[in-house]
C-alpha positions in Angstrom: 22.4 -48.4 -73.8 22.4 -44.4 -74.8 20.3 -42.3 -72.7 18.0 -39.9 -74.0 20.1 -37.1 -74.0 22.4 -39.0 -75.9 20.4 -40.2 -78.6 19.6 -36.4 -78.6 22.9 -35.8 -79.8 22.8 -38.5 -82.6 20.9 -37.6 -86.4 17.3 -38.1 -86.7 17.6 -41.2 -89.0 19.9 -43.1 -86.5 16.7 -42.7 -84.1 14.6 -43.7 -86.4 16.7 -46.7 -87.2 16.6 -47.6 -83.5 13.1 -47.7 -83.0 12.6 -49.7 -86.2 15.1 -52.7 -85.0 12.9 -53.3 -81.4 10.1 -55.2 -82.6 12.3 -57.2 -84.3 14.5 -57.4 -81.0 11.3 -58.1 -79.2 10.5 -61.1 -81.5 13.9 -63.1 -81.6 14.0 -62.5 -77.5 10.5 -64.1 -77.3 11.0 -66.9 -80.0 10.3 -70.2 -78.9 9.6 -69.2 -75.0 6.3 -70.7 -73.6 3.5 -68.7 -72.2 5.2 -69.9 -68.7 8.1 -68.6 -69.4 6.9 -65.2 -70.6 5.0 -65.0 -67.6 7.3 -65.3 -65.5 7.9 -62.5 -62.6 11.5 -62.1 -61.9 10.7 -60.8 -58.6 7.3 -59.1 -57.1 8.3 -55.7 -58.1 9.1 -56.2 -61.7 7.4 -57.1 -64.8 7.4 -60.4 -66.5 8.7 -60.5 -70.8 4.9 -60.7 -71.3 3.8 -57.6 -69.5 6.9 -55.6 -71.1 5.7 -56.3 -74.5 2.3 -55.3 -73.2 3.4 -51.8 -72.0 5.3 -51.6 -75.0 2.2 -51.9 -76.8 0.3 -49.5 -75.0 3.1 -46.9 -74.6 3.0 -46.9 -78.6 -0.3 -46.3 -79.3 0.1 -42.7 -76.7 3.5 -42.3 -78.3 1.3 -42.4 -81.5 -1.1 -40.0 -80.5 1.6 -37.6 -78.8 3.5 -37.4 -82.1 -0.1 -36.6 -84.3 -1.0 -34.1 -81.2 2.3 -31.8 -81.9 2.0 -31.9 -85.6 -1.6 -30.8 -85.8 -1.5 -28.5 -82.9 1.0 -25.1 -81.8 2.5 -26.3 -78.4 0.3 -28.2 -76.8 0.3 -29.8 -73.3 1.6 -32.9 -73.4 0.6 -35.7 -70.6 2.9 -37.7 -69.1 3.6 -41.0 -66.7 2.7 -40.2 -63.0 1.5 -37.3 -63.0 -0.9 -36.2 -60.0 -3.9 -34.6 -59.8 -2.0 -31.6 -58.0 0.1 -31.7 -61.1 -2.7 -31.6 -63.3 -4.9 -29.0 -61.9 -3.5 -25.7 -63.6 -4.2 -27.8 -66.8 -7.9 -28.6 -65.2 -7.0 -32.4 -65.5 -7.8 -34.5 -62.6 -10.3 -34.6 -60.0 -10.8 -37.3 -58.2 -10.4 -39.7 -60.7 -6.8 -41.1 -60.6 -4.8 -40.2 -63.2 -4.8 -42.6 -66.6 -1.1 -42.8 -67.5 0.3 -45.0 -65.2 2.1 -48.0 -66.6 1.7 -50.3 -63.5 -1.9 -49.1 -63.3 -2.3 -50.4 -66.7 -0.8 -54.0 -66.2 -3.1 -54.6 -63.4 -6.3 -53.5 -65.1 -5.7 -54.8 -68.2 -4.4 -57.8 -67.5 -1.3 -58.5 -69.3 -0.6 -61.7 -67.6 -3.1 -62.4 -69.5 -2.8 -61.0 -73.0 -1.5 -63.5 -76.0 2.1 -62.0 -76.3 2.2 -62.6 -79.8 -0.9 -60.9 -80.2 0.4 -57.9 -78.4 3.4 -58.0 -79.8 2.1 -57.9 -83.8 -0.5 -54.9 -82.1 3.1 -53.4 -81.0 4.6 -53.9 -84.5 1.7 -52.5 -86.4 1.8 -49.8 -84.3 5.5 -48.8 -84.6 5.3 -48.8 -88.2 2.6 -46.4 -88.4 4.8 -44.0 -86.4 7.7 -44.6 -88.4 5.4 -43.6 -91.7 4.6 -40.4 -89.9 8.2 -39.5 -88.8 9.4 -40.1 -92.0 7.4 -37.8 -93.6 8.0 -35.2 -91.4 10.2 -32.1 -92.7 12.8 -30.6 -90.9 10.7 -27.4 -90.0 8.3 -30.4 -88.2 10.9 -31.9 -86.7 11.1 -28.9 -84.6 7.4 -28.8 -83.5 7.0 -29.2 -80.1 4.8 -29.8 -77.0 4.9 -28.8 -73.6 5.9 -31.6 -71.4 4.3 -31.2 -67.4 8.3 -31.4 -65.9 10.6 -30.9 -68.7 9.1 -27.9 -70.2 8.9 -27.8 -74.3 10.4 -30.9 -76.4 10.1 -30.9 -79.9 9.4 -34.2 -82.1 12.9 -35.1 -82.5 13.5 -34.7 -78.5 10.1 -37.2 -78.2 11.7 -39.9 -80.5 15.2 -39.8 -78.7 13.2 -40.2 -75.2 11.5 -43.2 -77.3 14.6 -44.9 -78.4 15.8 -44.5 -75.0 12.6 -46.1 -73.6 13.0 -49.2 -76.1 16.3 -49.9 -75.0 15.2 -49.8 -71.3 12.5 -51.9 -71.9 14.4 -54.6 -74.4 17.4 -55.2 -71.8 14.1 -55.7 -68.9 13.0 -58.5 -71.1 16.1 -60.0 -71.6 16.7 -59.8 -67.8 13.2 -60.9 -66.9 13.3 -64.0 -69.1 16.5 -64.7 -67.5 15.1 -64.9 -64.6 16.8 -61.4 -63.4 15.5 -57.9 -62.0 
């Protein structure tokens, strides 16, 4: 499973091909599984397969927003998972509310275990197709457009796609382990 850095060394089309494969991989992994099988967490600290599909659906929406933002704006600041109010203070974001980009919190608040896995996968598939249409329409110059990541600094669209490809790999493997009852 390549890291984001290893994906960065691959041609853009190879990264996009990886993104294109994920919906089919997920569908193949969950095909024929019951809701009960999809809802079993391998342990108290890891998600069930259903939660992973919901997470990918929600993260895809976030990446879609990031990509459109980087295309539309010059060097925008990009919110990241796990940022604290102190991290966000220079950006004048935060305060007494918790940070909205918390996947663990999403799983509980959005009641992932009560979601229909097929519907979540269909939504992910639609969002991913929209993302791929946008990305495949970019010129070489647009691929170099970037945004400022809170901890990693400037990341180009090409960098973000490498990160998303590695994210897909991680969660497809996690989903397969969850279905086997392994963390």
